[in-house]
Backbone as a chain_set.jsonl record, in Angstrom:
{"seq": "MNADGREMLARGRVATRLPAQDLDRARRFYAERLGLEPVDERPGGLLYRCGGMDFVVFRSTGTSPGTFTQMAWEVEDIESVVSALEARGVVFEEVDLPGLLGGGRTTDSIAEIEGNYPSKGARGERGAWFRDSEGNLLGIGQLVR", "coords": {"N": [[21.79, 1.538, 21.984], [23.607, -0.809, 20.095], [27.15, -1.342, 20.245], [28.232, -1.613, 17.711], [26.3, -0.474, 16.151], [24.11, -1.917, 15.15], [21.438, -1.822, 15.959], [20.492, 0.603, 15.241], [18.795, 1.247, 12.948], [16.679, -0.461, 13.462], [15.243, 0.72, 15.501], [14.336, 2.985, 14.352], [11.804, 4.914, 12.617], [9.902, 3.809, 9.856], [9.458, 5.197, 6.688], [7.681, 5.569, 3.78], [8.371, 6.342, 0.346], [6.901, 7.536, -2.54], [6.999, 7.874, -6.025], [5.883, 10.528, -8.195], [4.893, 11.687, -11.293], [3.17, 13.722, -11.869], [2.256, 15.799, -9.572], [-0.043, 17.22, -8.787], [-2.091, 15.73, -9.967], [-1.698, 13.343, -8.563], [-2.294, 14.221, -5.941], [-5.042, 14.761, -6.217], [-5.977, 12.143, -6.788], [-5.344, 10.752, -4.382], [-6.926, 12.186, -2.589], [-9.601, 12.162, -3.703], [-10.088, 9.441, -4.41], [-8.981, 7.834, -2.342], [-9.544, 9.192, -0.038], [-7.718, 10.68, 1.415], [-5.82, 13.339, 2.793], [-3.009, 15.508, 2.546], [-0.855, 15.941, 5.386], [1.115, 17.693, 5.549], [3.093, 19.729, 3.392], [5.502, 20.46, 0.866], [7.307, 22.281, -1.646], [7.18, 20.162, -4.319], [6.563, 17.846, -2.857], [4.317, 15.775, -0.951], [3.16, 15.056, 2.23], [1.762, 12.378, 3.891], [-0.145, 10.875, 6.528], [-0.878, 7.871, 8.058], [-2.31, 5.798, 10.378], [-0.316, 6.453, 12.253], [2.036, 6.267, 10.858], [4.17, 7.514, 8.239], [3.952, 8.53, 4.793], [5.31, 9.685, 1.727], [4.481, 11.39, -1.193], [6.208, 12.249, -3.944], [7.408, 14.65, -6.344], [8.763, 13.456, -9.31], [10.948, 12.708, -11.988], [11.276, 10.192, -12.781], [9.649, 6.984, -13.221], [7.457, 4.687, -11.609], [8.021, 1.181, -11.625], [5.874, -0.412, -11.074], [5.669, -3.139, -10.659], [5.683, -4.521, -8.342], [4.489, -4.617, -4.954], [4.496, -1.519, -3.52], [3.714, -0.157, -1.287], [1.562, -0.801, 1.465], [-1.561, -1.116, 3.209], [-2.616, -2.372, 6.339], [-5.63, -3.779, 7.223], [-8.713, -4.293, 9.058], [-11.057, -5.341, 7.961], [-11.16, -6.431, 4.996], [-12.972, -6.805, 2.864], [-14.938, -4.773, 3.195], [-13.355, -2.484, 2.926], [-12.296, -2.748, 0.316], [-14.71, -2.691, -1.117], [-15.683, -0.102, -0.46], [-13.636, 1.497, -1.544], [-13.792, 0.774, -4.248], [-16.281, 1.874, -4.806], [-15.543, 4.495, -4.807], [-14.177, 4.705, -7.121], [-11.756, 3.348, -7.372], [-9.773, 0.996, -9.032], [-9.252, -2.349, -8.807], [-6.592, -4.705, -9.12], [-6.636, -7.734, -10.906], [-5.128, -10.655, -10.135], [-2.922, -13.363, -10.937], [-1.11, -15.509, -9.545], [1.441, -17.858, -8.656], [1.308, -19.594, -5.567], [-0.756, -18.293, -4.364], [-3.847, -19.042, -2.818], [-6.763, -20.83, -4.014], [-6.187, -21.494, -6.656], [-4.343, -19.626, -7.42], [-5.353, -17.15, -8.093], [-7.024, -13.963, -7.817], [-10.197, -13.5, -6.259], [-13.098, -11.8, -6.667], [-11.528, -9.506, -6.484], [-9.865, -10.029, -4.317], [-7.213, -11.797, -2.854], [-6.207, -14.937, -1.452], [-3.652, -15.648, 0.69], [-1.519, -17.997, 1.648], [0.147, -18.786, 4.681], [1.455, -16.344, 5.224], [3.252, -14.213, 7.347], [3.598, -15.52, 10.063], [4.849, -14.589, 12.334], [3.303, -12.526, 13.198], [1.272, -13.728, 14.405], [-0.43, -14.843, 12.605], [-2.012, -17.035, 10.237], [-2.06, -16.66, 7.645], [-2.795, -14.357, 4.971], [-5.064, -12.016, 3.534], [-5.282, -10.337, 0.491], [-5.335, -7.379, -1.609], [-4.841, -5.428, -4.556], [-4.051, -2.276, -6.081], [-3.476, 0.406, -8.428], [-2.077, 3.639, -8.049], [-2.618, 6.997, -9.313], [-0.214, 7.436, -10.503], [0.922, 5.095, -11.234], [2.041, 3.586, -9.205], [2.092, 0.581, -7.39], [-0.124, -0.378, -5.018], [-1.168, -1.886, -1.937], [-3.639, -3.704, -0.016], [-4.079, -5.349, 2.969], [-5.253, -8.045, 5.01], [-4.788, -9.723, 7.94], [-5.029, -13.221, 8.5], [-6.185, -15.001, 11.074]], "CA": [[22.298, 1.104, 20.696], [24.772, -1.682, 20.112], [28.41, -0.664, 19.955], [28.482, -1.605, 16.264], [25.223, 0.244, 15.486], [23.134, -2.798, 14.5], [20.063, -1.509, 16.336], [20.165, 1.954, 14.797], [17.637, 1.295, 12.077], [15.576, -1.218, 14.05], [14.469, 1.625, 16.351], [13.866, 4.112, 13.549], [10.499, 4.795, 11.957], [9.974, 3.592, 8.421], [8.615, 6.113, 5.924], [7.672, 5.208, 2.371], [8.436, 7.408, -0.654], [6.285, 7.119, -3.796], [7.219, 8.888, -7.054], [4.75, 11.029, -8.986], [5.272, 12.602, -12.367], [2.247, 14.852, -11.794], [1.898, 15.881, -8.152], [-1.438, 17.656, -8.655], [-2.916, 14.566, -10.292], [-1.577, 12.42, -7.43], [-3.059, 14.789, -4.816], [-6.464, 14.522, -6.494], [-6.245, 10.717, -6.631], [-5.321, 10.38, -2.959], [-8.073, 12.821, -1.934], [-10.893, 11.722, -4.234], [-10.246, 7.983, -4.434], [-8.612, 7.198, -1.072], [-10.025, 9.998, 1.086], [-6.561, 11.124, 2.201], [-5.303, 14.691, 2.576], [-1.665, 15.637, 3.123], [-0.739, 16.636, 6.677], [2.142, 18.714, 5.335], [3.586, 19.715, 2.021], [6.596, 21.35, 0.477], [7.384, 22.227, -3.106], [7.635, 18.877, -4.825], [6.26, 16.692, -2.021], [3.129, 15.741, -0.095], [3.321, 14.134, 3.356], [0.52, 11.788, 4.392], [0.022, 10.087, 7.752], [-1.911, 6.844, 8.245], [-2.001, 4.883, 11.474], [0.906, 6.832, 12.939], [3.189, 6.139, 9.961], [4.176, 8.516, 7.185], [4.436, 8.273, 3.446], [5.453, 10.896, 0.932], [4.373, 11.342, -2.643], [7.12, 13.32, -4.356], [7.57, 14.883, -7.783], [9.915, 12.733, -9.831], [10.949, 12.507, -13.434], [11.252, 8.742, -12.978], [8.345, 6.348, -13.045], [7.44, 3.439, -10.866], [7.806, 0.04, -12.507], [4.566, -0.979, -10.786], [5.724, -4.595, -10.763], [5.69, -5.076, -6.988], [3.782, -3.777, -3.992], [5.389, -0.492, -2.995], [3.216, 0.234, 0.027], [0.285, -1.46, 1.742], [-2.248, -0.858, 4.466], [-3.239, -3.512, 7.017], [-6.979, -3.409, 7.631], [-9.439, -5.322, 9.806], [-12.138, -5.91, 7.145], [-10.736, -6.133, 3.629], [-14.126, -6.712, 1.962], [-15.579, -3.465, 3.277], [-12.43, -1.482, 2.399], [-12.297, -2.891, -1.139], [-16.008, -2.225, -1.604], [-15.743, 1.363, -0.325], [-12.718, 2.108, -2.504], [-14.367, 0.578, -5.586], [-17.352, 2.86, -4.942], [-14.891, 5.795, -5.053], [-13.531, 4.657, -8.423], [-10.486, 2.618, -7.38], [-9.842, -0.233, -9.821], [-8.356, -3.346, -8.238], [-5.919, -5.601, -10.051], [-6.914, -9.16, -10.821], [-3.81, -11.27, -10.255], [-2.823, -14.812, -11.09], [0.26, -15.763, -9.101], [1.659, -19.086, -7.889], [1.399, -19.359, -4.133], [-2.043, -17.843, -3.851], [-4.852, -20.111, -2.749], [-7.81, -20.693, -5.026], [-5.639, -21.609, -7.995], [-3.413, -18.545, -7.706], [-6.056, -15.987, -8.641], [-7.907, -13.197, -6.946], [-11.627, -13.701, -6.409], [-13.71, -10.526, -6.27], [-10.403, -8.588, -6.241], [-9.146, -10.374, -3.088], [-6.453, -13.041, -2.928], [-5.912, -15.654, -0.215], [-2.213, -15.921, 0.67], [-1.262, -18.953, 2.719], [1.413, -18.78, 5.402], [2.096, -15.042, 5.429], [3.465, -13.541, 8.626], [3.323, -16.222, 11.316], [5.374, -13.789, 13.446], [2.221, -11.643, 13.636], [0.205, -14.577, 14.922], [-1.363, -15.106, 11.507], [-1.762, -18.241, 9.438], [-2.084, -16.214, 6.266], [-3.232, -12.984, 4.74], [-5.904, -11.759, 2.37], [-4.716, -9.135, -0.099], [-5.889, -6.765, -2.811], [-3.879, -4.458, -5.073], [-4.509, -1.279, -7.048], [-2.456, 1.392, -8.798], [-2.458, 5.039, -7.905], [-2.624, 7.743, -10.577], [1.154, 7.504, -11.019], [1.38, 3.75, -11.562], [2.565, 2.887, -8.032], [1.25, -0.539, -7.001], [-0.424, -0.292, -3.595], [-1.903, -3.062, -1.486], [-4.425, -3.731, 1.213], [-3.984, -6.693, 3.511], [-5.92, -8.403, 6.257], [-4.222, -10.945, 8.484], [-5.954, -14.311, 8.788], [-5.735, -15.611, 12.329]], "C": [[23.496, 0.199, 20.927], [26.016, -0.882, 19.772], [28.675, -0.601, 18.454], [27.319, -0.983, 15.473], [24.146, -0.616, 14.859], [21.69, -2.461, 14.833], [19.612, -0.137, 15.857], [18.879, 2.009, 13.99], [16.44, 0.553, 12.666], [14.695, -0.331, 14.936], [13.938, 2.835, 15.594], [12.484, 3.85, 12.994], [10.717, 4.612, 10.468], [9.005, 4.571, 7.745], [8.771, 5.789, 4.443], [7.722, 6.457, 1.497], [7.887, 6.861, -1.967], [6.469, 8.211, -4.843], [5.924, 9.27, -7.776], [5.28, 11.946, -10.075], [4.398, 13.844, -12.36], [1.699, 14.913, -10.369], [0.453, 16.331, -7.942], [-2.398, 16.507, -8.945], [-2.888, 13.565, -9.137], [-2.376, 12.92, -6.227], [-4.551, 14.536, -5.006], [-6.824, 13.051, -6.3], [-6.328, 10.342, -5.155], [-6.494, 10.992, -2.206], [-9.389, 12.193, -2.391], [-11.105, 10.221, -4.143], [-9.996, 7.334, -3.072], [-9.087, 7.971, 0.147], [-8.908, 10.513, 1.98], [-6.15, 12.541, 1.808], [-3.908, 14.769, 3.181], [-1.711, 16.366, 4.464], [0.302, 17.74, 6.597], [2.552, 18.644, 3.873], [4.724, 20.707, 1.868], [6.618, 21.352, -1.04], [7.942, 20.862, -3.54], [7.304, 17.679, -3.967], [5.039, 16.867, -1.146], [3.338, 14.678, 0.971], [1.955, 13.689, 3.845], [0.833, 10.989, 5.645], [-1.175, 9.155, 7.887], [-1.469, 5.94, 9.385], [-0.697, 5.187, 12.173], [2.17, 6.695, 12.105], [3.039, 7.144, 8.829], [4.501, 7.907, 5.832], [4.411, 9.587, 2.681], [5.237, 10.557, -0.53], [5.188, 12.523, -3.139], [7.212, 13.424, -5.872], [8.862, 14.237, -8.235], [9.823, 12.658, -11.342], [10.957, 11.02, -13.771], [9.84, 8.216, -12.799], [8.512, 5.065, -12.249], [7.294, 2.287, -11.849], [6.444, -0.599, -12.278], [4.518, -2.487, -10.848], [5.736, -5.283, -9.406], [4.943, -4.12, -6.078], [4.767, -2.801, -3.365], [4.981, -0.016, -1.603], [1.877, -0.468, 0.223], [-0.257, -1.027, 3.091], [-2.743, -2.174, 5.025], [-4.578, -3.041, 7.545], [-7.634, -4.579, 8.361], [-10.486, -6.042, 8.953], [-11.882, -5.558, 5.686], [-11.919, -6.007, 2.67], [-14.745, -5.329, 1.993], [-14.665, -2.365, 2.735], [-12.402, -1.547, 0.873], [-13.599, -2.343, -1.717], [-16.105, -0.697, -1.559], [-14.832, 2.044, -1.343], [-13.216, 1.928, -3.937], [-15.48, 1.593, -5.837], [-16.788, 4.257, -5.218], [-14.099, 5.794, -6.362], [-12.179, 3.97, -8.468], [-10.701, 1.305, -8.133], [-8.801, -1.204, -9.274], [-7.822, -4.264, -9.32], [-6.435, -7.02, -9.837], [-5.575, -9.843, -11.077], [-3.923, -12.782, -10.336], [-1.367, -15.157, -10.782], [0.366, -17.106, -8.405], [1.774, -18.737, -6.402], [0.124, -18.805, -3.531], [-2.983, -19.026, -3.807], [-5.876, -19.897, -3.85], [-7.265, -20.738, -6.44], [-4.719, -20.469, -8.378], [-4.052, -17.287, -8.25], [-6.821, -15.248, -7.558], [-9.349, -13.574, -7.263], [-12.295, -12.46, -5.852], [-12.648, -9.549, -5.783], [-9.561, -8.937, -5.023], [-8.474, -11.732, -3.252], [-6.268, -13.619, -1.532], [-4.439, -16.062, -0.285], [-1.878, -16.773, 1.893], [0.101, -18.691, 3.369], [2.089, -17.44, 5.619], [2.122, -14.638, 6.891], [3.068, -14.316, 9.877], [3.856, -15.445, 12.527], [4.343, -12.802, 13.973], [1.057, -12.443, 14.209], [-0.823, -14.922, 13.86], [-1.001, -16.418, 10.822], [-1.768, -17.905, 7.96], [-2.551, -14.776, 6.185], [-4.166, -12.974, 3.535], [-5.413, -10.438, 1.798], [-5.451, -8.679, -1.348], [-4.929, -5.656, -3.235], [-4.531, -3.52, -6.066], [-3.353, -0.336, -7.344], [-2.973, 2.793, -8.514], [-2.373, 5.724, -9.266], [-1.26, 7.769, -11.25], [1.736, 6.134, -11.357], [2.004, 2.991, -10.403], [1.586, 1.79, -7.636], [1.107, -0.547, -5.478], [-1.288, -1.48, -3.193], [-2.697, -2.81, -0.23], [-4.356, -5.169, 1.693], [-4.755, -6.85, 4.799], [-5.312, -9.72, 6.728], [-5.331, -11.961, 8.747], [-5.417, -15.02, 10.006], [-6.419, -16.931, 12.565]], "O": [[24.294, 0.418, 21.839], [25.939, 0.139, 19.089], [29.277, 0.359, 17.973], [27.357, -0.97, 14.243], [23.329, -0.099, 14.097], [20.794, -2.788, 14.054], [18.456, 0.236, 16.054], [17.967, 2.76, 14.335], [15.297, 0.915, 12.388], [13.509, -0.616, 15.098], [13.17, 3.623, 16.145], [12.044, 2.704, 12.91], [11.628, 5.205, 9.891], [7.871, 4.741, 8.19], [9.888, 5.745, 3.926], [7.182, 7.502, 1.862], [8.356, 5.832, -2.454], [6.132, 9.366, -4.583], [5.011, 8.461, -7.94], [6.034, 12.878, -9.797], [4.832, 14.909, -12.799], [0.789, 14.165, -10.011], [-0.206, 15.867, -7.012], [-3.398, 16.334, -8.248], [-3.921, 13.005, -8.77], [-3.058, 12.137, -5.567], [-5.243, 14.141, -4.067], [-7.861, 12.741, -5.713], [-7.28, 9.687, -4.731], [-7.01, 10.376, -1.273], [-10.191, 11.746, -1.571], [-12.208, 9.777, -3.825], [-10.702, 6.402, -2.686], [-9.035, 7.451, 1.262], [-9.122, 10.757, 3.167], [-6.136, 12.888, 0.627], [-3.65, 14.16, 4.22], [-2.504, 17.289, 4.654], [0.366, 18.613, 7.463], [2.374, 17.623, 3.209], [4.871, 21.654, 2.64], [5.995, 20.489, -1.66], [9.048, 20.481, -3.157], [7.72, 16.57, -4.302], [4.757, 17.962, -0.659], [3.656, 13.532, 0.656], [1.099, 14.511, 4.172], [1.944, 10.484, 5.806], [-2.328, 9.585, 7.836], [-0.372, 5.382, 9.353], [-0.028, 4.268, 12.645], [3.265, 6.978, 12.592], [1.932, 7.57, 8.499], [5.22, 6.913, 5.731], [3.603, 10.474, 2.954], [5.75, 9.559, -1.035], [4.898, 13.67, -2.798], [7.11, 12.428, -6.588], [9.918, 14.435, -7.635], [8.731, 12.555, -11.901], [10.68, 10.633, -14.907], [8.957, 8.909, -12.293], [9.58, 4.453, -12.231], [6.529, 2.391, -12.808], [5.908, -1.254, -13.172], [3.453, -3.067, -11.064], [5.794, -6.511, -9.338], [4.784, -2.943, -6.401], [5.753, -3.209, -2.752], [5.814, 0.471, -0.837], [1.146, -0.702, -0.739], [0.487, -0.629, 3.987], [-3.242, -3.014, 4.276], [-4.658, -2.024, 8.234], [-7.162, -5.713, 8.285], [-10.776, -7.215, 9.188], [-12.329, -4.52, 5.199], [-11.878, -5.187, 1.753], [-15.049, -4.762, 0.944], [-15.155, -1.404, 2.141], [-12.477, -0.513, 0.208], [-13.58, -1.608, -2.705], [-16.56, -0.076, -2.519], [-15.211, 3.052, -1.939], [-13.076, 2.836, -4.756], [-15.611, 2.114, -6.945], [-17.472, 5.103, -5.795], [-13.425, 6.775, -6.678], [-11.511, 4.003, -9.502], [-11.681, 0.597, -7.902], [-7.606, -0.909, -9.28], [-8.502, -4.561, -10.302], [-6.644, -7.445, -8.701], [-4.957, -9.632, -12.121], [-4.887, -13.385, -9.866], [-0.506, -15.101, -11.659], [-0.524, -17.469, -7.636], [2.294, -17.679, -6.049], [-0.058, -18.844, -2.314], [-2.923, -19.911, -4.661], [-5.846, -18.878, -4.54], [-7.813, -20.094, -7.335], [-4.344, -20.349, -9.544], [-3.361, -16.439, -8.814], [-7.209, -15.815, -6.537], [-9.676, -13.924, -8.397], [-12.084, -12.105, -4.692], [-12.845, -8.849, -4.79], [-8.619, -8.208, -4.713], [-9.084, -12.689, -3.727], [-6.182, -12.881, -0.551], [-4.03, -16.747, -1.222], [-1.952, -16.305, 3.029], [1.082, -18.409, 2.681], [3.198, -17.397, 6.15], [1.108, -14.719, 7.584], [2.275, -13.819, 10.677], [3.357, -15.629, 13.637], [4.491, -12.292, 15.083], [-0.014, -11.895, 14.466], [-1.963, -15.257, 14.182], [0.153, -16.848, 10.826], [-1.511, -18.767, 7.12], [-2.682, -14.08, 7.192], [-4.065, -13.815, 2.641], [-5.152, -9.503, 2.556], [-6.095, -9.465, -2.043], [-4.285, -5.024, -2.398], [-5.442, -3.904, -6.8], [-2.372, -0.287, -6.601], [-4.15, 3.092, -8.714], [-2.081, 5.07, -10.268], [-1.157, 8.088, -12.434], [2.906, 6.025, -11.723], [2.455, 1.86, -10.587], [0.382, 2.035, -7.555], [2.087, -0.702, -4.75], [-2.044, -2.014, -4.004], [-2.467, -1.853, 0.51], [-4.553, -6.1, 0.912], [-4.893, -5.908, 5.58], [-5.321, -10.712, 5.999], [-6.432, -11.601, 9.165], [-4.32, -15.577, 9.977], [-6.163, -17.588, 13.574]]}, "num_chains": 1, "name": "protein.A"}
């Protein structure tokens, strides 16, 4: 670690926290729609693990604004993931945003995003978004190399 502590967080693991007003409803959504089961739980919180990273869905009296992506998964084949999730009842958002290719709109629930993440060796990304049972906006992305 640097003497001034600048590397402290850079070496830490990132863990996302998502609010839920109804934890039982959220558990059902994550199990039935996304095929995920908690690896641990405590009163008021469910811990999930995906790809070696953790996220928690916790009971909260607050609500998510749902106006930005709160968490996303990087996948290898976005079409097959979107198709599989739609078959499980996940409803994808149709978006119309400046900066997206194809006139700024999603096509078949997937958007083309130019120039995302050149540091990952990508020239862009393909993305899709959906809301969980609690209104949290979640995303799926595939790097375009």
